[in-house]
C-alpha positions as CSV (number, residue, x, y, z in Angstrom):
1,M,-3.3,15.3,24.8
2,Q,-6.8,16.4,23.8
3,G,-9.9,15.6,25.6
4,T,-11.6,12.2,25.1
5,S,-13.4,11.7,21.8
6,Q,-15.9,8.9,21.3
7,P,-15.0,6.2,18.8
8,S,-17.9,5.1,16.6
9,G,-19.5,1.8,17.5
10,F,-20.9,-0.9,15.3
11,K,-23.4,-3.7,15.7
12,R,-24.0,-6.7,13.6
13,A,-26.0,-9.9,14.1
14,L,-25.4,-13.2,12.3
15,M,-28.2,-15.6,13.1
16,R,-28.2,-19.3,12.3
17,P,-29.8,-22.3,13.9
18,A,-27.6,-22.5,17.0
19,T,-26.5,-25.2,19.4
20,S,-24.7,-22.6,21.6
21,I,-25.1,-18.9,22.2
22,I,-22.3,-16.5,21.9
23,L,-22.4,-12.8,22.8
24,L,-19.5,-10.7,22.0
25,V,-19.0,-7.4,23.7
26,L,-16.4,-5.1,22.3
27,A,-15.5,-2.2,24.5
28,I,-13.3,0.5,23.0
29,V,-12.2,3.3,25.3
30,L,-10.0,6.2,24.2
31,L,-7.2,6.6,26.7
32,C,-6.7,10.2,27.9
33,F,-5.4,12.0,31.0
34,S,-6.8,15.5,30.6
35,G,-10.0,17.2,29.6
36,V,-13.5,15.7,29.9
37,G,-13.6,11.9,29.9
38,G,-16.2,9.8,28.3
39,T,-16.5,6.3,26.8
40,L,-18.5,4.7,24.1
41,A,-18.5,1.0,23.5
42,A,-19.7,-1.1,20.5
43,L,-21.4,-4.4,21.2
44,T,-21.6,-7.2,18.6
45,Y,-23.4,-10.5,19.1
46,F,-23.7,-13.5,16.9
47,S,-24.4,-17.2,17.0
48,E,-22.2,-20.1,16.0
49,T,-23.3,-23.6,14.9
50,Y,-21.7,-26.6,16.6
51,T,-22.4,-30.3,16.3
52,A,-23.6,-30.8,19.9
53,R,-27.3,-31.6,20.0
54,L,-29.4,-29.0,21.7
55,E,-33.0,-28.0,21.8
56,V,-32.5,-24.3,20.8
57,S,-36.0,-23.3,22.0
58,Q,-34.8,-23.9,25.6
59,I,-31.4,-22.1,25.7
60,G,-30.6,-18.4,26.4
61,V,-27.8,-16.5,28.0
62,S,-27.1,-12.8,28.9
63,L,-24.0,-10.9,29.7
64,M,-24.3,-8.6,32.7
65,E,-22.2,-5.6,33.7
66,C,-22.0,-3.3,36.7
67,G,-19.7,-0.3,36.5
68,A,-18.4,2.3,38.9
69,Q,-21.3,4.7,38.4
70,A,-24.0,2.0,38.3
71,E,-26.2,1.2,41.3
72,E,-27.0,-2.3,40.0
73,A,-26.0,-4.7,37.2
74,Q,-27.5,-4.1,33.8
75,T,-28.0,-6.5,30.9
76,V,-25.6,-5.5,28.1
77,A,-26.4,-8.3,25.7
78,W,-29.0,-11.0,25.5
79,R,-30.2,-13.8,23.2
80,N,-33.2,-16.0,24.0
81,Y,-35.4,-18.1,21.8
82,A,-38.9,-16.5,21.4
83,G,-40.6,-19.3,19.4
84,D,-41.5,-19.7,15.7
85,D,-37.9,-19.4,14.7
86,R,-37.6,-16.0,16.3
87,W,-35.0,-14.8,18.8
88,D,-35.4,-12.1,21.4
89,E,-32.0,-10.5,21.2
90,G,-30.4,-7.1,21.7
91,S,-27.6,-5.1,23.1
92,S,-26.7,-1.8,24.8
93,E,-23.5,0.1,25.3
94,L,-20.8,-1.2,27.5
95,L,-18.5,0.7,29.9
96,T,-20.9,3.7,29.9
97,T,-20.9,3.6,33.7
98,M,-17.1,3.4,34.1
99,L,-16.5,7.1,34.5
100,A,-18.5,10.1,35.8
101,S,-19.5,12.6,33.1
102,D,-16.6,15.0,33.9
103,E,-14.0,12.3,34.6
104,A,-11.0,11.2,32.6
105,V,-9.2,7.9,32.7
106,K,-6.4,8.0,35.3
107,L,-3.4,5.7,35.1
108,G,-3.2,3.3,38.0
109,K,-6.7,3.9,39.2
110,E,-9.0,0.8,39.6
111,Y,-12.5,1.2,38.3
112,K,-15.3,-1.1,39.2
113,E,-16.1,-3.3,36.2
114,E,-18.1,-6.4,37.2
115,L,-18.8,-8.8,34.3
116,F,-20.8,-12.0,34.8
117,A,-23.3,-14.2,32.9
118,K,-26.9,-15.2,33.6
119,N,-28.9,-18.2,32.4
120,T,-32.0,-16.7,30.7
121,G,-33.0,-19.9,29.1
122,Q,-35.1,-22.9,30.3
123,I,-32.4,-25.5,30.8
124,G,-29.2,-25.9,32.7
125,Q,-26.0,-24.8,30.9
126,Y,-22.2,-24.5,31.2
127,V,-20.7,-21.1,30.4
128,R,-17.4,-20.0,28.9
129,V,-16.1,-16.4,28.8
130,T,-13.2,-15.2,26.6
131,L,-11.6,-11.9,27.4
132,R,-9.4,-10.0,24.9
133,K,-7.3,-6.9,25.5
134,Y,-5.4,-4.9,23.0
135,W,-4.4,-1.3,21.9
136,E,-5.5,0.5,18.8
137,D,-4.5,3.5,16.9
138,P,-7.8,5.2,15.9
139,E,-6.1,7.1,13.1
140,A,-4.8,3.9,11.4
141,Q,-6.5,1.9,8.7
142,A,-8.8,-0.8,10.1
143,D,-6.6,-3.7,9.0
144,D,-3.5,-2.1,10.7
145,A,-5.2,-0.4,13.7
146,K,-3.9,-2.8,16.4
147,V,-0.8,-1.5,18.2
148,R,1.7,-4.2,19.1
149,T,4.4,-2.1,20.6
150,V,2.4,-1.6,23.9
151,S,1.6,-4.8,25.8
152,P,-2.0,-5.9,26.4
153,E,-0.9,-6.8,29.9
154,L,-1.0,-3.1,30.7
155,I,-4.8,-3.3,30.5
156,Q,-5.4,-5.1,33.8
157,L,-8.7,-6.8,34.8
158,G,-9.2,-7.8,38.4
159,I,-10.0,-11.5,38.6
160,P,-11.2,-12.5,42.1
161,E,-9.7,-15.5,43.6
162,D,-11.7,-18.7,44.2
163,N,-14.6,-17.2,42.2
164,G,-15.8,-20.4,40.6
165,W,-14.1,-19.7,37.3
166,L,-11.5,-21.9,35.8
167,K,-8.8,-20.4,33.5
168,D,-7.8,-22.4,30.5
169,E,-4.0,-21.7,30.5
170,A,-3.4,-23.7,27.3
171,A,-5.9,-21.6,25.3
172,S,-4.8,-18.3,26.8
173,T,-2.3,-15.8,25.5
174,E,-1.0,-12.3,26.5
175,E,-4.0,-10.9,24.6
176,R,-6.6,-13.5,25.2
177,E,-7.8,-15.3,28.4
178,V,-10.4,-18.1,28.4
179,F,-12.4,-19.0,31.5
180,Y,-15.0,-21.7,32.2
181,Y,-17.6,-21.5,34.9
182,Q,-17.1,-24.7,36.8
183,T,-20.7,-25.5,37.8
184,A,-23.8,-25.8,35.7
185,L,-25.9,-22.7,35.7
186,Q,-29.6,-23.4,36.2
187,P,-32.4,-21.3,34.7
188,G,-32.5,-17.8,36.3
189,E,-29.1,-18.3,38.0
190,E,-26.1,-16.0,37.6
191,T,-22.4,-16.8,37.7
192,T,-20.2,-15.1,40.2
193,N,-18.2,-12.1,39.0
194,L,-15.5,-13.0,36.5
195,T,-14.0,-9.5,36.8
196,D,-14.4,-6.9,39.4
197,T,-12.1,-4.0,38.3
198,I,-10.3,-2.6,35.3
199,R,-7.1,-0.6,35.5
200,I,-4.4,0.8,33.2
201,D,-0.9,0.1,34.5
202,P,1.0,3.4,35.1
203,A,4.0,1.6,33.4
204,V,2.3,2.6,30.1
205,A,3.7,6.1,30.7
206,T,7.3,4.8,30.5
207,K,6.8,3.6,26.9
208,V,8.4,6.5,25.0
209,T,10.2,7.0,21.7
210,Q,13.0,9.6,21.6
211,A,14.4,11.3,18.5
212,S,17.2,13.9,18.2
213,E,17.4,16.7,15.7
214,V,20.4,18.9,15.1
215,T,19.7,22.5,14.1
216,T,21.8,25.6,13.5
217,G,21.0,28.6,15.6
218,E,21.1,32.3,14.6
219,D,24.5,32.5,16.3
220,G,25.9,29.8,13.9
221,K,26.1,27.2,16.6
222,Q,24.6,23.8,16.3
223,Y,22.0,22.7,18.9
224,T,20.6,19.2,19.4
225,T,16.9,19.0,20.2
226,L,15.6,15.8,21.9
227,K,12.0,15.0,21.2
228,T,10.1,12.6,23.4
229,T,6.9,11.0,22.2
230,Y,4.7,8.9,24.5
231,D,3.8,5.7,22.7
232,Y,0.3,5.6,24.1
233,D,-0.5,9.2,23.1
234,G,-3.8,9.1,21.2
235,M,-4.2,5.4,21.4
236,R,-7.3,3.6,22.8
237,F,-7.4,0.5,24.8
238,C,-9.9,-2.2,23.8
239,L,-11.6,-5.0,25.8
240,E,-13.7,-7.8,24.3
241,A,-15.8,-10.1,26.4
242,T,-17.4,-13.1,24.7
243,V,-19.8,-15.4,26.6
244,D,-21.2,-18.6,25.2
245,A,-23.2,-21.5,26.7
246,V,-23.5,-25.3,26.2
247,Q,-26.4,-27.4,27.6
248,D,-25.6,-29.4,30.7
249,H,-27.1,-32.6,29.3
250,N,-24.2,-34.7,28.0
251,A,-22.0,-31.7,28.8
252,Q,-18.7,-33.5,28.4
253,A,-19.3,-34.3,24.8
254,G,-21.0,-31.0,24.1
255,I,-18.1,-29.0,25.5
256,L,-15.6,-31.0,23.5
257,S,-17.7,-30.5,20.3
258,A,-18.5,-26.8,20.9
259,W,-15.3,-25.5,22.5
260,G,-12.7,-28.2,21.7
261,A,-11.9,-28.6,25.4
262,H,-11.4,-31.9,27.2
263,V,-13.1,-31.7,30.6
264,Q,-14.2,-34.0,33.4
265,F,-16.7,-33.6,36.3
266,T,-16.2,-34.5,39.9
267,D,-19.3,-34.0,42.1
268,G,-20.6,-31.6,39.4
269,I,-17.4,-29.5,39.3
270,M,-15.7,-29.1,36.0
271,S,-12.0,-29.4,35.5
272,L,-9.7,-29.6,32.5
273,V,-8.2,-32.9,31.5
């Protein structure tokens, strides 16, 4: 396999009057096992309109990341109301601190990848994060780039136990996992780490396709050649992390309206009904 190339990124912003904030981080990493490693991620952020009532001038949320080569967490996406119908928003690259400059991705190795959210607004809020994992063929057309022959479960994120996050099993699939932070996040506060590591399962190397070809040699005899192709060869693994927030005032109705989730609160701790 050739050394890592860097897939092109993209950014787009769709801004509407919002009653919740959504930041979408799309991390695309080319999988390789030789040569010089490197990663480039594209980050997209956008807002969605929900029916829950909210004073938009008081809400804001940021997505934070701390990778293996980083000394401290960095803001990778943010959106905060700046007044006069203006938003202070922006993004930077994700996963740039996953590898050293001369390092390639190694199967089975755990890399530090801490993702968490921060309330950068002026009111309390509840936070939801959606993680998506999948494989892509960078040479395929955009509409047909996703590879379904290799399981997303081979892209493994470390989720610490008892970290204050609640997984919505009913809303989760092999490719998508949905988590709610169980307590309200006050202005300036951060959630605990939702993830702490990322790893590619070595089982990906067992995914092969074999084909045989019969040829006739110069001696007139027939020979069978068996060709083995690794299914992951040249593919890239993709990780998306979406974080959005709902005000803590009348949160039960707001969460149902914004996220479609039925929740209840016991001593301020959220649980699914």
